[in-house]
N, CA, C and O of each residue as an XYZ file, in Angstrom:
704
protein
N       0.820     -1.191      0.000
C       0.000      0.000      0.000
C       0.867      1.260      0.000
O       0.620      2.192     -0.765
N       1.888      1.277      0.869
C       2.753      2.446      0.938
C       3.586      2.612     -0.337
O       3.955      3.727     -0.704
N       3.877      1.496     -1.005
C       4.642      1.572     -2.250
C       3.828      2.295     -3.328
O       4.364      3.117     -4.072
N       2.557      1.988     -3.404
C       1.696      2.635     -4.402
C       1.550      4.119     -4.095
O       1.645      4.951     -4.997
N       1.320      4.452     -2.839
C       1.195      5.860     -2.469
C       2.492      6.624     -2.716
O       2.464      7.780     -3.136
N       3.607      5.992     -2.459
C       4.904      6.604     -2.703
C       5.128      6.833     -4.199
O       5.659      7.866     -4.608
N       4.716      5.856     -5.006
C       4.854      5.995     -6.463
C       3.972      7.136     -6.970
O       4.400      7.923     -7.814
N       2.773      7.226     -6.472
C       1.868      8.313     -6.875
C       2.464      9.661     -6.499
O       2.412     10.614     -7.276
N       3.024      9.731     -5.314
C       3.617     10.985     -4.847
C       4.812     11.405     -5.700
O       5.014     12.598     -5.923
N       5.603     10.457     -6.179
C       6.811     10.765     -6.951
C       6.545     10.956     -8.445
O       7.397     11.483     -9.160
N       5.400     10.544     -8.911
C       5.088     10.665    -10.328
C       4.827     12.128    -10.672
O       4.041     12.785     -9.990
N       5.479     12.659    -11.731
C       5.229     14.056    -12.104
C       3.789     14.252    -12.566
O       3.160     13.333    -13.089
N       3.284     15.451    -12.368
C       1.889     15.744    -12.701
C       1.661     15.905    -14.199
O       0.553     15.650    -14.671
N       2.667     16.317    -14.959
C       2.503     16.514    -16.392
C       2.537     15.186    -17.131
O       3.468     14.400    -16.956
N       1.532     14.933    -17.953
C       1.519     13.723    -18.764
C       2.329     13.923    -20.036
O       2.823     12.955    -20.614
N       2.467     15.174    -20.477
C       3.243     15.512    -21.673
C       4.549     16.165    -21.260
O       4.638     16.809    -20.214
N       5.554     15.987    -22.093
C       6.822     16.657    -21.816
C       6.683     18.145    -22.096
O       5.739     18.577    -22.758
N       7.621     18.917    -21.595
C       7.577     20.363    -21.809
C       7.724     20.715    -23.286
O       7.151     21.705    -23.742
N       8.478     19.924    -24.036
C       8.628     20.172    -25.479
C       7.300     19.991    -26.207
O       6.954     20.761    -27.103
N       6.561     18.948    -25.800
C       5.263     18.720    -26.422
C       4.278     19.835    -26.066
O       3.467     20.236    -26.901
N       4.346     20.327    -24.854
C       3.481     21.426    -24.451
C       3.814     22.703    -25.204
O       2.925     23.500    -25.502
N       5.103     22.902    -25.516
C       5.499     24.100    -26.255
C       4.916     24.098    -27.660
O       4.652     25.159    -28.226
N       4.715     22.920    -28.221
C       4.152     22.823    -29.574
C       2.640     23.041    -29.583
O       2.072     23.338    -30.634
N       1.985     22.900    -28.441
C       0.527     22.993    -28.402
C       0.044     23.874    -27.245
O      -0.595     23.371    -26.320
N       0.335     25.173    -27.280
C      -0.092     26.039    -26.166
C      -1.515     26.575    -26.336
O      -1.724     27.786    -26.415
N      -2.474     25.680    -26.392
C      -3.864     26.087    -26.592
C      -4.343     27.013    -25.484
O      -5.060     27.977    -25.756
N      -3.967     26.743    -24.257
C      -4.389     27.592    -23.141
C      -3.840     29.006    -23.276
O      -4.533     29.979    -22.980
N      -2.602     29.112    -23.721
C      -2.002     30.444    -23.885
C      -2.712     31.202    -24.996
O      -3.012     32.387    -24.854
N      -2.978     30.518    -26.096
C      -3.736     31.146    -27.193
C      -5.110     31.557    -26.682
O      -5.575     32.664    -26.956
N      -5.754     30.667    -25.943
C      -7.075     30.965    -25.399
C      -7.077     32.148    -24.455
O      -8.004     32.957    -24.480
N      -6.054     32.264    -23.624
C      -5.980     33.402    -22.704
C      -5.812     34.711    -23.472
O      -6.387     35.733    -23.096
N      -5.027     34.680    -24.546
C      -4.870     35.892    -25.363
C      -6.162     36.232    -26.087
O      -6.532     37.401    -26.189
N      -6.848     35.212    -26.591
C      -8.144     35.434    -27.244
C      -9.124     36.032    -26.246
O      -9.835     36.987    -26.561
N      -9.161     35.472    -25.045
C     -10.076     35.966    -24.014
C      -9.786     37.428    -23.664
O     -10.711     38.224    -23.507
N      -8.510     37.778    -23.543
C      -8.144     39.164    -23.230
C      -8.560     40.102    -24.357
O      -9.046     41.204    -24.101
N      -8.371     39.667    -25.609
C      -8.759     40.499    -26.750
C     -10.269     40.661    -26.825
O     -10.766     41.747    -27.121
N     -10.999     39.584    -26.556
C     -12.463     39.647    -26.579
C     -12.966     40.610    -25.500
O     -13.900     41.377    -25.737
N     -12.353     40.568    -24.329
C     -12.748     41.492    -23.259
C     -12.469     42.931    -23.650
O     -13.283     43.817    -23.389
N     -11.323     43.170    -24.275
C     -10.947     44.533    -24.637
C     -11.801     45.076    -25.787
O     -12.269     46.213    -25.739
N     -11.996     44.251    -26.817
C     -12.679     44.726    -28.018
C     -14.199     44.643    -27.947
O     -14.892     45.518    -28.465
N     -14.723     43.596    -27.308
C     -16.158     43.332    -27.369
C     -16.823     43.284    -26.002
O     -17.973     42.860    -25.894
N     -16.132     43.704    -24.973
C     -16.727     43.718    -23.649
C     -16.903     42.343    -23.030
O     -17.701     42.183    -22.107
N     -16.180     41.353    -23.516
C     -16.205     40.027    -22.907
C     -16.959     38.969    -23.670
O     -16.897     37.795    -23.304
N     -17.678     39.341    -24.725
C     -18.467     38.353    -25.464
C     -18.395     38.631    -26.956
O     -18.712     39.734    -27.402
N     -17.979     37.630    -27.728
C     -17.891     37.739    -29.179
C     -18.827     36.698    -29.773
O     -18.631     35.499    -29.579
N     -19.851     37.158    -30.503
C     -20.875     36.272    -31.050
C     -20.653     36.062    -32.544
O     -20.440     37.013    -33.296
N     -20.708     34.796    -32.957
C     -20.475     34.421    -34.351
C     -21.735     33.767    -34.908
O     -22.352     32.923    -34.259
N     -22.102     34.169    -36.114
C     -23.170     33.509    -36.865
C     -22.497     32.791    -38.023
O     -21.822     33.421    -38.837
N     -22.673     31.500    -38.101
C     -22.092     30.708    -39.177
C     -23.092     30.581    -40.319
O     -24.268     30.286    -40.106
N     -22.599     30.813    -41.544
C     -23.444     30.689    -42.726
C     -22.773     29.725    -43.700
O     -21.665     29.978    -44.174
N     -23.448     28.629    -43.992
C     -22.957     27.674    -44.987
C     -23.545     28.087    -46.330
O     -24.722     27.854    -46.604
N     -22.716     28.697    -47.158
C     -23.209     29.257    -48.414
C     -23.068     28.301    -49.591
O     -23.279     28.701    -50.736
N     -22.721     27.073    -49.335
C     -22.558     26.094    -50.394
C     -21.372     25.183    -50.139
O     -20.797     24.623    -51.073
N     -21.012     25.038    -48.890
C     -19.819     24.254    -48.550
C     -20.131     22.767    -48.489
O     -21.282     22.347    -48.618
N     -19.085     21.986    -48.290
C     -19.223     20.531    -48.168
C     -19.487     20.109    -46.722
O     -19.503     18.914    -46.427
N     -19.689     21.048    -45.836
C     -19.898     20.858    -44.393
C     -18.626     20.513    -43.643
O     -18.682     20.298    -42.432
N     -17.489     20.452    -44.304
C     -16.236     20.178    -43.606
C     -15.885     21.346    -42.693
O     -15.453     21.138    -41.559
N     -16.068     22.571    -43.178
C     -15.786     23.754    -42.361
C     -16.718     23.833    -41.167
O     -16.299     24.222    -40.077
N     -17.984     23.466    -41.361
C     -18.941     23.496    -40.265
C     -18.578     22.478    -39.193
O     -18.761     22.736    -38.003
N     -18.066     21.325    -39.606
C     -17.641     20.325    -38.629
C     -16.473     20.852    -37.795
O     -16.397     20.586    -36.596
N     -15.567     21.595    -38.423
C     -14.441     22.164    -37.684
C     -14.925     23.270    -36.737
O     -14.409     23.401    -35.627
N     -15.905     24.058    -37.164
C     -16.477     25.062    -36.266
C     -17.184     24.393    -35.086
O     -17.089     24.861    -33.952
N     -17.887     23.309    -35.358
C     -18.554     22.567    -34.295
C     -17.529     22.007    -33.313
O     -17.783     21.962    -32.109
N     -16.379     21.581    -33.819
C     -15.328     21.043    -32.955
C     -14.794     22.103    -31.992
O     -14.272     21.766    -30.930
N     -14.920     23.374    -32.353
C     -14.485     24.440    -31.444
C     -15.295     24.447    -30.153
O     -14.839     24.969    -29.136
N     -16.470     23.880    -30.189
C     -17.314     23.835    -29.003
C     -17.157     22.572    -28.179
O     -17.787     22.446    -27.129
N     -16.325     21.624    -28.628
C     -16.183     20.384    -27.859
C     -15.333     20.613    -26.613
O     -14.845     21.721    -26.391
N     -15.157     19.589    -25.813
C     -14.493     19.754    -24.525
C     -13.014     20.103    -24.645
O     -12.450     20.680    -23.714
N     -12.380     19.777    -25.740
C     -10.959     20.088    -25.885
C     -10.742     21.579    -26.128
O      -9.925     22.205    -25.454
N     -11.467     22.147    -27.086
C     -11.298     23.565    -27.420
C     -12.175     24.457    -26.535
O     -11.690     25.447    -25.987
N     -13.437     24.122    -26.395
C     -14.385     24.824    -25.524
C     -14.208     26.338    -25.579
O     -13.843     26.970    -24.588
N     -14.473     26.912    -26.762
C     -14.198     28.340    -26.950
C     -15.122     29.241    -26.144
O     -14.846     30.433    -26.011
N     -16.203     28.706    -25.607
C     -17.067     29.554    -24.785
C     -16.365     30.039    -23.528
O     -16.716     31.089    -22.990
N     -15.380     29.291    -23.054
C     -14.633     29.739    -21.874
C     -13.766     30.946    -22.189
O     -13.315     31.643    -21.279
N     -13.528     31.199    -23.481
C     -12.747     32.363    -23.897
C     -13.644     33.533    -24.295
O     -13.137     34.575    -24.712
N     -14.960     33.386    -24.175
C     -15.893     34.466    -24.470
C     -16.433     34.450    -25.883
O     -17.049     35.426    -26.313
N     -16.220     33.365    -26.622
C     -16.709     33.269    -28.001
C     -17.866     32.282    -28.028
O     -17.780     31.188    -27.470
N     -18.952     32.687    -28.686
C     -20.103     31.790    -28.776
C     -20.744     31.913    -30.150
O     -20.587     32.919    -30.843
N     -21.462     30.875    -30.522
C     -22.203     30.869    -31.780
C     -23.650     31.221    -31.496
O     -24.230     30.763    -30.512
N     -24.229     32.039    -32.363
C     -25.613     32.470    -32.183
C     -26.427     32.079    -33.405
O     -25.886     31.886    -34.494
N     -27.726     31.967    -33.213
C     -28.614     31.547    -34.286
C     -29.086     32.708    -35.153
O     -29.451     32.510    -36.311
N     -29.080     33.902    -34.604
C     -29.603     35.052    -35.331
C     -28.486     36.008    -35.710
O     -27.615     36.297    -34.890
N     -28.500     36.500    -36.935
C     -27.496     37.502    -37.310
C     -27.673     38.815    -36.549
O     -26.734     39.605    -36.459
N     -28.846     39.052    -36.008
C     -29.088     40.279    -35.249
C     -28.320     40.300    -33.927
O     -28.123     41.361    -33.334
N     -27.889     39.126    -33.471
C     -27.131     39.029    -32.223
C     -25.642     38.835    -32.467
O     -24.878     38.694    -31.512
N     -25.213     38.824    -33.730
C     -23.841     38.457    -34.079
C     -22.937     39.673    -34.239
O     -23.351     40.727    -34.724
N     -21.684     39.490    -33.812
C     -20.640     40.474    -34.077
C     -19.958     40.179    -35.403
O     -19.424     41.079    -36.052
N     -19.978     38.903    -35.805
C     -19.317     38.486    -37.042
C     -20.095     37.344    -37.671
O     -20.789     36.589    -36.991
N     -19.961     37.237    -38.997
C     -20.467     36.040    -39.667
C     -19.276     35.328    -40.286
O     -18.387     35.948    -40.870
N     -19.281     34.014    -40.144
C     -18.290     33.152    -40.776
C     -19.000     32.484    -41.944
O     -19.933     31.704    -41.750
N     -18.558     32.789    -43.149
C     -19.177     32.228    -44.340
C     -18.263     31.153    -44.889
O     -17.078     31.390    -45.123
N     -18.823     29.968    -45.095
C     -18.026     28.852    -45.605
C     -18.561     28.400    -46.952
O     -19.762     28.449    -47.217
N     -17.640     27.959    -47.793
C     -17.992     27.415    -49.095
C     -18.155     28.477    -50.159
O     -18.390     29.647    -49.857
N     -18.027     28.056    -51.422
C     -18.313     28.988    -52.505
C     -19.804     29.315    -52.481
O     -20.623     28.435    -52.217
N     -20.153     30.531    -52.745
C     -21.554     30.946    -52.629
C     -22.352     30.364    -53.791
O     -22.112     30.691    -54.953
N     -23.301     29.499    -53.459
C     -24.153     28.927    -54.503
C     -25.170     29.976    -54.936
O     -25.486     30.901    -54.188
N     -25.666     29.817    -56.136
C     -26.631     30.796    -56.664
C     -27.865     30.888    -55.768
O     -28.454     31.960    -55.630
N     -28.251     29.781    -55.165
C     -29.433     29.774    -54.301
C     -29.198     30.489    -52.974
O     -30.165     30.839    -52.297
N     -27.948     30.717    -52.582
C     -27.638     31.338    -51.301
C     -27.284     32.816    -51.395
O     -27.057     33.454    -50.367
N     -27.231     33.374    -52.591
C     -26.835     34.773    -52.752
C     -27.766     35.698    -51.984
O     -27.308     36.531    -51.203
N     -29.051     35.559    -52.197
C     -30.018     36.434    -51.532
C     -30.014     36.210    -50.021
O     -30.076     37.174    -49.258
N     -29.944     34.964    -49.582
C     -29.908     34.663    -48.149
C     -28.670     35.232    -47.470
O     -28.744     35.725    -46.345
N     -27.532     35.165    -48.156
C     -26.301     35.718    -47.598
C     -26.396     37.236    -47.484
O     -25.982     37.813    -46.479
N     -26.935     37.876    -48.503
C     -27.116     39.338    -48.435
C     -28.057     39.734    -47.298
O     -27.784     40.685    -46.566
N     -29.161     39.003    -47.151
C     -30.113     39.305    -46.077
C     -29.469     39.105    -44.699
O     -29.695     39.898    -43.785
N     -28.681     38.064    -44.559
C     -27.989     37.818    -43.287
C     -27.039     38.958    -42.980
O     -26.991     39.444    -41.850
N     -26.283     39.385    -43.978
C     -25.329     40.482    -43.809
C     -26.056     41.773    -43.426
O     -25.626     42.482    -42.517
N     -27.147     42.074    -44.115
C     -27.893     43.300    -43.844
C     -28.591     43.279    -42.489
O     -28.852     44.336    -41.915
N     -28.897     42.088    -41.969
C     -29.574     41.975    -40.677
C     -28.623     42.176    -39.501
O     -29.067     42.381    -38.372
N     -27.329     42.118    -39.758
C     -26.351     42.268    -38.667
C     -26.247     43.716    -38.223
O     -26.341     44.630    -39.042
N     -26.052     43.927    -36.923
C     -25.811     45.298    -36.452
C     -24.410     45.757    -36.858
O     -23.516     44.936    -37.063
N     -24.230     47.041    -36.970
C     -22.907     47.579    -37.289
C     -22.228     48.002    -36.002
O     -22.926     48.404    -35.072
N     -20.934     47.938    -35.892
C     -19.981     47.425    -36.877
C     -20.059     45.910    -36.961
O     -20.357     45.238    -35.973
N     -19.793     45.386    -38.124
C     -19.885     43.951    -38.337
C     -18.629     43.440    -39.027
O     -17.969     44.162    -39.775
N     -18.322     42.202    -38.761
C     -17.163     41.556    -39.369
C     -17.635     40.396    -40.220
O     -18.552     39.664    -39.845
N     -16.997     40.236    -41.372
C     -17.283     39.102    -42.239
C     -15.980     38.326    -42.417
O     -14.957     38.884    -42.815
N     -16.037     37.043    -42.117
C     -14.873     36.175    -42.241
C     -15.186     35.095    -43.268
O     -16.174     34.372    -43.140
N     -14.335     34.989    -44.290
C     -14.443     33.914    -45.274
C     -13.663     32.727    -44.728
O     -12.453     32.813    -44.520
N     -14.354     31.631    -44.500
C     -13.769     30.464    -43.853
C     -13.542     29.347    -44.871
O     -14.495     28.773    -45.398
N     -12.284     29.048    -45.138
C     -11.943     27.964    -46.053
C     -11.666     28.449    -47.462
O     -12.039     29.554    -47.857
N     -10.999     27.582    -48.203
C     -10.596     27.937    -49.570
C     -11.780     28.172    -50.495
O     -11.701     29.005    -51.398
N     -12.866     27.456    -50.287
C     -14.049     27.643    -51.119
C     -14.627     29.039    -50.985
O     -15.018     29.647    -51.981
N     -14.685     29.550    -49.771
C     -15.222     30.889    -49.530
C     -14.266     31.976    -50.016
O     -14.698     33.043    -50.453
N     -12.969     31.698    -49.939
C     -11.975     32.706    -50.309
C     -11.823     32.828    -51.818
O     -11.785     33.935    -52.354
N     -11.737     31.683    -52.509
C     -11.460     31.736    -53.951
C     -12.382     30.888    -54.804
O     -12.205     30.828    -56.021
N     -13.354     30.237    -54.204
C     -14.262     29.405    -54.975
C     -13.931     27.934    -54.923
O     -14.777     27.099    -55.244
N     -12.716     27.598    -54.525
C     -12.312     26.200    -54.390
C     -12.436     25.421    -55.683
O     -12.260     25.970    -56.771
N     -12.741     24.141    -55.559
C     -12.835     23.281    -56.743
C     -14.075     23.586    -57.575
O     -14.167     23.156    -58.725
N     -15.026     24.319    -57.011
C     -16.259     24.644    -57.728
C     -16.185     25.981    -58.462
O     -17.177     26.429    -59.037
N     -15.040     26.604    -58.445
C     -14.868     27.917    -59.079
C     -15.316     27.862    -60.541
O     -14.991     26.928    -61.274
N     -16.059     28.870    -60.936
C     -16.579     29.025    -62.303
C     -17.566     27.937    -62.710
O     -17.827     27.753    -63.899
N     -18.110     27.222    -61.744
C     -19.149     26.246    -62.027
C     -20.464     26.992    -62.285
O     -20.636     28.126    -61.840
N     -21.370     26.361    -62.994
C     -22.661     26.987    -63.274
C     -23.478     27.202    -62.002
O     -24.362     28.057    -61.980
N     -23.198     26.440    -60.942
C     -24.026     26.473    -59.744
C     -23.559     27.467    -58.694
O     -24.279     27.713    -57.726
N     -22.373     28.047    -58.856
C     -21.844     28.942    -57.833
C     -21.512     30.310    -58.408
O     -21.302     30.474    -59.610
N     -21.472     31.290    -57.502
C     -21.106     32.654    -57.860
C     -19.648     32.915    -57.448
O     -19.172     34.048    -57.518
N     -18.960     31.871    -57.026
C     -17.556     31.893    -56.611
C     -17.361     32.423    -55.212
O     -17.936     31.885    -54.266
N     -16.562     33.465    -55.053
C     -16.095     33.928    -53.741
C     -17.177     34.668    -52.956
O     -18.114     35.227    -53.527
N     -17.020     34.654    -51.638
C     -17.908     35.423    -50.769
C     -17.724     36.914    -51.042
O     -18.688     37.679    -51.006
N     -16.479     37.327    -51.315
C     -16.180     38.745    -51.556
C     -16.878     39.282    -52.799
O     -16.974     40.498    -52.965
N     -17.364     38.412    -53.672
C     -18.132     38.863    -54.837
C     -19.550     39.290    -54.446
O     -20.224     39.980    -55.211
N     -19.998     38.883    -53.263
C     -21.370     39.166    -52.814
C     -21.400     40.229    -51.721
O     -22.153     41.198    -51.814
N     -20.579     40.047    -50.685
C     -20.528     40.990    -49.564
C     -19.065     41.295    -49.244
O     -18.192     40.491    -49.570
N     -18.776     42.436    -48.614
C     -17.381     42.759    -48.284
C     -16.836     41.825    -47.202
O     -17.493     41.584    -46.189
N     -15.634     41.306    -47.427
C     -14.991     40.381    -46.487
C     -13.878     41.120    -45.755
O     -13.061     41.802    -46.373
N     -13.856     40.978    -44.431
C     -12.846     41.637    -43.611
C     -11.630     40.770    -43.339
O     -10.532     41.287    -43.129
N     -11.816     39.441    -43.339
C     -10.718     38.558    -42.948
C     -10.917     37.197    -43.605
O     -12.046     36.730    -43.750
N      -9.821     36.566    -43.998
C      -9.851     35.229    -44.601
C      -9.141     34.231    -43.698
O      -8.087     34.523    -43.133
N      -9.734     33.052    -43.570
C      -9.087     31.944    -42.864
C      -8.927     30.815    -43.875
O      -9.882     30.088    -44.147
N      -7.714     30.659    -44.440
C      -7.510     29.640    -45.476
C      -7.461     28.229    -44.904
O      -7.253     28.028    -43.707
N      -7.654     27.270    -45.782
C      -7.589     25.866    -45.416
C      -8.737     25.115    -46.053
O      -9.764     25.701    -46.396
N      -8.560     23.824    -46.206
C      -9.612     23.033    -46.834
C      -9.843     21.748    -46.064
O      -9.367     20.703    -46.508
N     -10.523     21.756    -44.967
C     -10.967     22.886    -44.156
C      -9.887     23.296    -43.158
O      -8.988     22.510    -42.864
N      -9.968     24.507    -42.642
C      -9.022     24.887    -41.582
C      -9.349     24.126    -40.300
O     -10.516     23.895    -39.982
N      -8.316     23.744    -39.576
C      -8.526     22.998    -38.331
C      -9.077     23.942    -37.259
O      -8.947     25.160    -37.385
N      -9.688     23.395    -36.214
C     -10.176     24.261    -35.134
C      -9.072     25.120    -34.539
O      -9.291     26.288    -34.219
N      -7.897     24.548    -34.392
C      -6.764     25.301    -33.857
C      -6.387     26.443    -34.790
O      -6.106     27.553    -34.338
N      -6.382     26.170    -36.094
C      -6.065     27.205    -37.079
C      -7.117     28.315    -37.047
O      -6.780     29.488    -37.203
N      -8.362     27.963    -36.849
C      -9.428     28.964    -36.758
C      -9.212     29.835    -35.521
O      -9.352     31.056    -35.585
N      -8.872     29.209    -34.406
C      -8.641     29.954    -33.168
C      -7.443     30.894    -33.293
O      -7.501     32.040    -32.848
N      -6.365     30.411    -33.896
C      -5.182     31.253    -34.099
C      -5.501     32.393    -35.065
O      -5.039     33.517    -34.873
N      -6.282     32.111    -36.090
C      -6.678     33.158    -37.037
C      -7.563     34.200    -36.365
O      -7.444     35.391    -36.651
N      -8.445     33.762    -35.477
C      -9.257     34.711    -34.714
C      -8.376     35.619    -33.867
O      -8.631     36.819    -33.759
N      -7.346     35.046    -33.271
C      -6.414     35.844    -32.481
C      -5.720     36.880    -33.363
O      -5.541     38.028    -32.954
N      -5.332     36.477    -34.568
C      -4.720     37.413    -35.519
C      -5.697     38.525    -35.883
O      -5.321     39.696    -35.931
N      -6.944     38.160    -36.139
C      -7.975     39.155    -36.442
C      -8.142     40.133    -35.282
O      -8.223     41.343    -35.499
N      -8.194     39.625    -34.065
C      -8.355     40.488    -32.901
C      -7.162     41.424    -32.728
O      -7.336     42.594    -32.386
N      -5.958     40.919    -32.960
C      -4.775     41.783    -32.858
C      -4.805     42.875    -33.927
O      -4.424     44.014    -33.659
N      -5.259     42.529    -35.146
C      -5.401     43.545    -36.201
C      -6.414     44.611    -35.787
O      -6.183     45.803    -35.994
N      -7.530     44.186    -35.204
C      -8.553     45.139    -34.752
C      -8.026     46.031    -33.633
O      -8.332     47.222    -33.589
N      -7.230     45.454    -32.723
C      -6.650     46.251    -31.643
C      -5.694     47.304    -32.191
O      -5.667     48.437    -31.711
N      -4.902     46.920    -33.206
C      -3.981     47.895    -33.821
C      -4.752     49.029    -34.498
O      -4.361     50.193    -34.406
N      -5.854     48.685    -35.180
C      -6.685     49.713    -35.825
C      -7.312     50.624    -34.777
O      -7.427     51.833    -34.981
N      -7.711     50.039    -33.667
C      -8.353     50.809    -32.598
C      -7.352     51.779    -31.948
O      -7.724     52.877    -31.534
N      -6.091     51.366    -31.865
C      -5.064     52.202    -31.232
C      -4.657     53.391    -32.103
O      -4.093     54.363    -31.602
N      -4.938     53.317    -33.385
C      -4.553     54.420    -34.296
C      -5.363     55.644    -34.090
O      -5.155     56.644    -34.778
């Protein structure tokens, strides 16, 4: 019995080595995101996701941001159902012809100031569906885009790091 307790006492608390932790500082990124959200948005940043013709890969990565590993709500970021409650819209996929009017209405329903983020290669440049009869190509062809997050699809970590970059850009603009 004492041998087991002694072993538990001597075992280090970290399951990962310090080198592995240096490669994956999600908590540090999250703390910076949280500080930026508090400074720029008063502690809460609301996102409305719009699938404008994507393959749902980007939406799955956005959904993963809410799982127990990333849990972005602890950093002050949440997804909302209404564009009227959103600070930003994340548009994924090349804009299909059927979604042009819906995307415009969503954009117009948002309060100002508003941010538009093109999420994934399809939203940024049209992806593999570029110049197809069914799509209008890029999101920027329909509404003004403030920030691009490249990838096919971008990982949840890449989305979080890109959000941090966006927030730092906004802070620099605010300081001017």
